[in-house]
N, C-alpha and C positions, 0 to 999 in steps of 0.2 A: 702582567707585573711590569715588565720592561717599559711599556708605554707610559705608565704612571711615573717611573723614574725619570724618563727623558722629559716628561711634562714638567716635573718639579725642578729639573735641572735648567730648563728654560726660564721658568718664573725667577729662580734665583739670579740667573744671568742678566735679566732685564732689571731686577732690583739692584744689582751691583752697578749698573750704569750711572754715570754722573748725576743726571737729573733725578734719579730715584735714591740717591744715597741718603737724603734727608728723611724720606719715607722709612727706609730700612732702620735707620737709627730710631725713629719713632717707634716703630713696631718692636724692636728690641728692647726699648726703654719700658715699654708697656708690659711686656712679657716678664721683664725682670721685677717690676713693681708688683704684678700679680703673684710672682713667686714668693716674694717678700710678705705680701698679705697673707698667703696661704700658710706660711712657715709660722706665722703669728697666731693663726687660728688653731693650728695643730702643733702645740709645742711637742718637743722631743721627749722630755721627761718632766716630772713634777719638781719644783723647787725643793732643795734640800731643807730639812727642819734645822733651826739652830742647835748647835751642839750644847748639851748640858755640860756644866763644870763637874768633873769628876770629884769624889770626896776627898781625894789627896791633894788635887789643886786648890779646892775650897779651903782645906785645912791650911795649906801652904800660904796661900794668900792672906787668911785671916791671921795667922800667927806673924807673919811679915808686917801686916798693918798694924797689929798690936804693938810690936817691938819698936816700930817707927813712931807710933804715937808716944810711948812712954819715953823715948829718947828725945823727941823734938819738945816735949813738954819741959825737959830739963834745961833747954836752951833758954838763956836770959831774954825775958820780954816775950816768949812765945805764948805762954798761958795755957788755957784749955785747948786741946788739939784734937782734930779728926783727920785721919788719914784714908786715902782710898787709892788702891792700886788697879791699873788694868794690865792684864796678861795678853801678850801678843800670841802665843801658842802654848799648847799644853805640854805636859811631861813627855819626854821621849826616852825610850830605852833602845840602846844599840847593843846587838849581840856579837860575839866574837865569830869570825869567819875563818874556815879553813880553805884556803885557796890553793887550787892545783892548776899549774900553767903547763901547756904544751906547746908545740910549735906553732899551731894554728888556733888554739882555743884555751879559754881560761875557765875554770869551773870553780864556784864558790859554794860552800855549804855551811850552815850553822853548826857550831861545834855543841853537842849535847852530852850530858853525862847518862850513866845507865838509868837513872830514875827519871830522865826526861827534861831535867833542868838544865839551862844554860851553863856552860863552863864559865864563861866571863861575859859580863854585860856592863855597860855603862849607862846610867840614868842621868839625863839632862833635864834640870829643873825648867819650869816655864819662864819664858823671856818676858821681862817686864817692859810694858809699852809706854806707859805713862804714870805720874804720881800727882795726886792732888792732896793739898794740905790746906786745912781751914783751922786757923788759930787765932787767938785774941789779939796777937801782936802782929798779925799778917799785914796790917795797913802800913807799918813801919818799914821803909825800905831797907834798913840795915838788918832788921830781924828776918825779913823775907830773904835777903840775899845769903845770909848764914844758913838758913834753912835749905834753901836751894843748893848751896855747896855741899852741905852735910848729906842730903839725899843723893845728889850726883855722886859724890864720893862713895858711899856705901853701896849703891845699887848699880853703878857704872851706867846711869842714866844721863843723857845730855840734859843741860839746863833748859833747853827749849821744851822739854818734855816733862818739866816739873812745874806745877802752878801753886803758888802760895797765895791765899786770899785771907782777909779779915773775916773773923767770925762775927755774925751779926749779934748785936746787943738786944736784949729782950727788955721792953719797958713795961 
Protein backbone atom coordinates (compact mmCIF):
# COMPACT_ATOMS: atom_id res chain seq x y z
CA UNK A 1 0.00 0.00 0.00
CA UNK A 2 2.88 2.37 0.71
CA UNK A 3 4.35 2.07 -2.81
CA UNK A 4 0.95 3.13 -4.24
CA UNK A 5 0.88 6.25 -2.06
CA UNK A 6 4.42 7.21 -2.99
CA UNK A 7 3.62 6.75 -6.68
CA UNK A 8 0.50 8.89 -6.33
CA UNK A 9 2.52 11.55 -4.53
CA UNK A 10 5.12 11.57 -7.35
CA UNK A 11 2.41 11.99 -10.00
CA UNK A 12 0.89 14.91 -8.07
CA UNK A 13 4.29 16.57 -7.74
CA UNK A 14 4.91 16.30 -11.49
CA UNK A 15 1.46 17.76 -12.20
CA UNK A 16 2.23 20.71 -9.92
CA UNK A 17 5.32 21.71 -11.89
CA UNK A 18 4.94 24.87 -13.95
CA UNK A 19 4.64 23.24 -17.36
CA UNK A 20 1.88 20.86 -16.13
CA UNK A 21 -0.33 23.40 -14.28
CA UNK A 22 -2.52 23.96 -17.31
CA UNK A 23 -3.05 20.21 -17.65
CA UNK A 24 -3.99 20.00 -13.95
CA UNK A 25 -6.50 22.86 -14.33
CA UNK A 26 -8.03 21.10 -17.33
CA UNK A 27 -8.34 17.80 -15.45
CA UNK A 28 -9.90 19.49 -12.38
CA UNK A 29 -12.33 21.39 -14.64
CA UNK A 30 -13.41 18.17 -16.34
CA UNK A 31 -13.95 16.50 -12.97
CA UNK A 32 -16.04 19.46 -11.76
CA UNK A 33 -18.18 19.38 -14.92
CA UNK A 34 -18.71 15.62 -14.53
CA UNK A 35 -19.86 16.13 -10.93
CA UNK A 36 -22.29 18.85 -11.99
CA UNK A 37 -23.67 16.59 -14.72
CA UNK A 38 -24.10 13.72 -12.27
CA UNK A 39 -25.90 15.96 -9.79
CA UNK A 40 -28.43 16.90 -12.50
CA UNK A 41 -29.03 13.25 -13.39
CA UNK A 42 -29.71 12.24 -9.79
CA UNK A 43 -31.71 15.03 -8.08
CA UNK A 44 -31.59 15.07 -4.28
CA UNK A 45 -35.37 15.28 -3.85
CA UNK A 46 -38.48 15.75 -5.93
CA UNK A 47 -39.71 19.32 -6.40
CA UNK A 48 -42.36 20.34 -3.91
CA UNK A 49 -45.95 20.54 -5.10
CA UNK A 50 -47.47 24.02 -5.08
CA UNK A 51 -49.20 24.79 -1.82
CA UNK A 52 -52.95 24.90 -1.88
CA UNK A 53 -54.72 27.91 -0.44
CA UNK A 54 -56.35 27.07 2.87
CA UNK A 55 -60.09 27.69 3.21
CA UNK A 56 -59.46 30.53 5.68
CA UNK A 57 -57.07 32.26 3.28
CA UNK A 58 -59.47 31.83 0.36
CA UNK A 59 -62.34 33.26 2.40
CA UNK A 60 -60.18 36.16 3.61
CA UNK A 61 -59.04 36.94 0.07
CA UNK A 62 -62.55 36.65 -1.39
CA UNK A 63 -64.08 38.88 1.28
CA UNK A 64 -61.36 41.49 0.83
CA UNK A 65 -61.76 41.48 -2.96
CA UNK A 66 -65.53 41.85 -2.61
CA UNK A 67 -65.23 44.75 -0.16
CA UNK A 68 -62.70 46.52 -2.39
CA UNK A 69 -64.89 46.00 -5.46
CA UNK A 70 -67.89 47.54 -3.72
CA UNK A 71 -65.84 50.48 -2.44
CA UNK A 72 -64.08 51.23 -5.74
CA UNK A 73 -67.38 51.11 -7.63
CA UNK A 74 -68.46 54.06 -5.46
CA UNK A 75 -65.51 56.17 -6.65
CA UNK A 76 -66.78 58.72 -9.16
CA UNK A 77 -65.94 57.61 -12.69
CA UNK A 78 -64.88 54.06 -11.76
CA UNK A 79 -67.99 52.22 -12.95
CA UNK A 80 -68.23 48.41 -12.98
CA UNK A 81 -65.17 47.02 -11.19
CA UNK A 82 -63.33 43.74 -10.69
CA UNK A 83 -60.54 43.38 -8.10
CA UNK A 84 -57.93 40.65 -7.73
CA UNK A 85 -55.47 40.29 -4.85
CA UNK A 86 -52.30 38.23 -4.64
CA UNK A 87 -51.12 37.05 -1.24
CA UNK A 88 -47.41 36.83 -0.47
CA UNK A 89 -47.71 34.43 2.46
CA UNK A 90 -50.30 32.50 4.36
CA UNK A 91 -51.84 33.03 7.76
CA UNK A 92 -49.31 32.66 10.58
CA UNK A 93 -50.06 31.77 14.19
CA UNK A 94 -47.51 32.68 16.88
CA UNK A 95 -47.92 31.09 20.29
CA UNK A 96 -46.79 32.48 23.65
CA UNK A 97 -43.43 31.22 24.93
CA UNK A 98 -42.21 30.66 28.47
CA UNK A 99 -38.51 31.52 28.64
CA UNK A 100 -36.16 30.25 31.31
CA UNK A 101 -32.71 31.84 31.24
CA UNK A 102 -29.65 30.52 33.02
CA UNK A 103 -26.05 31.64 32.99
CA UNK A 104 -25.09 29.51 30.00
CA UNK A 105 -28.32 28.61 28.21
CA UNK A 106 -31.88 29.70 27.51
CA UNK A 107 -34.86 27.33 27.28
CA UNK A 108 -38.15 28.26 25.61
CA UNK A 109 -41.37 26.23 25.82
CA UNK A 110 -44.88 26.85 24.51
CA UNK A 111 -47.38 27.80 27.20
CA UNK A 112 -50.36 25.41 27.18
CA UNK A 113 -53.49 25.19 29.30
CA UNK A 114 -54.67 21.95 30.92
CA UNK A 115 -56.91 21.12 27.95
CA UNK A 116 -53.95 21.39 25.54
CA UNK A 117 -54.86 24.74 23.99
CA UNK A 118 -52.39 27.59 23.86
CA UNK A 119 -52.63 30.24 26.56
CA UNK A 120 -51.93 33.14 24.25
CA UNK A 121 -51.59 33.22 20.52
CA UNK A 122 -51.35 35.89 17.88
CA UNK A 123 -52.66 35.30 14.36
CA UNK A 124 -51.11 37.33 11.54
CA UNK A 125 -53.22 37.62 8.39
CA UNK A 126 -51.68 36.89 4.98
CA UNK A 127 -49.50 39.62 3.50
CA UNK A 128 -50.89 41.28 0.38
CA UNK A 129 -48.38 41.27 -2.46
CA UNK A 130 -50.26 43.08 -5.21
CA UNK A 131 -53.65 44.38 -6.33
CA UNK A 132 -55.15 44.46 -9.83
CA UNK A 133 -58.21 46.62 -10.49
CA UNK A 134 -60.11 46.52 -13.77
CA UNK A 135 -62.85 49.13 -14.07
CA UNK A 136 -64.74 51.06 -16.73
CA UNK A 137 -63.05 54.32 -15.74
CA UNK A 138 -59.55 52.85 -15.51
CA UNK A 139 -58.47 54.58 -18.73
CA UNK A 140 -58.86 58.02 -17.10
CA UNK A 141 -55.59 58.96 -15.39
CA UNK A 142 -57.39 60.89 -12.62
CA UNK A 143 -59.69 57.97 -11.76
CA UNK A 144 -56.79 55.48 -11.86
CA UNK A 145 -54.74 57.74 -9.58
CA UNK A 146 -57.57 58.06 -7.05
CA UNK A 147 -58.12 54.30 -7.03
CA UNK A 148 -54.39 53.65 -6.60
CA UNK A 149 -54.26 56.05 -3.63
CA UNK A 150 -57.39 54.49 -2.12
CA UNK A 151 -56.10 50.91 -2.38
CA UNK A 152 -52.65 51.91 -1.13
CA UNK A 153 -54.11 53.67 1.92
CA UNK A 154 -56.48 50.82 2.78
CA UNK A 155 -54.08 47.90 2.34
CA UNK A 156 -50.73 49.59 3.02
CA UNK A 157 -49.50 48.46 -0.41
CA UNK A 158 -47.05 50.69 -2.32
CA UNK A 159 -48.41 52.26 -5.50
CA UNK A 160 -46.06 50.23 -7.71
CA UNK A 161 -47.91 47.10 -6.57
CA UNK A 162 -51.34 48.42 -7.57
CA UNK A 163 -52.37 48.18 -11.23
CA UNK A 164 -55.51 49.93 -12.49
CA UNK A 165 -56.69 49.16 -16.04
CA UNK A 166 -59.72 50.01 -18.13
CA UNK A 167 -62.39 47.35 -18.59
CA UNK A 168 -62.80 46.11 -22.15
CA UNK A 169 -66.04 47.27 -23.81
CA UNK A 170 -68.09 44.56 -25.44
CA UNK A 171 -69.43 45.20 -28.93
